[in-house]
C-alpha positions, 0 to 999 in steps of 0.5 A: 569515451564517446559523448553518446556513452556518457549521455547514456550512462547519465540517463541510466543514473537519472532513471534509477533515482526516479525509480527510487522516488516512485517506489517511495511514493507508491509505498506511501500511497499503498499505506494511505489507501489501506488506512482509508480502506480499514477505516471504511470497514470499521465505520461500516461495521460500527454502523451495522452493529449499531443497527443490529446489536444481536449480530455484533459478534459476527459482524466484528469477526468479519470486520477483523478478517476483512481488515487483515486481508487489506493489511496483508495486501498492503504489506505485499505492496510495501515489500515490492516497493522495498525490492524496487528500492534495494534490489 
């Protein structure tokens, strides 16, 4: 077995380990970004309802739809990171 082949094999193993660590960090960043975004959506909705209480139901339903879309994108990002980890 040549030294070049051994070096190449070792570098592939190291790259796989870095890839798994990067996927973990990417999943964590996706979760933190989504929680921050949903928090901003909630803050804006509460401020809007405080300014205009008669539009509360419309604002609340728009907030729920927006938060659901952000959460869906987050789940997609986590699934992609899990696929990188296990496939």
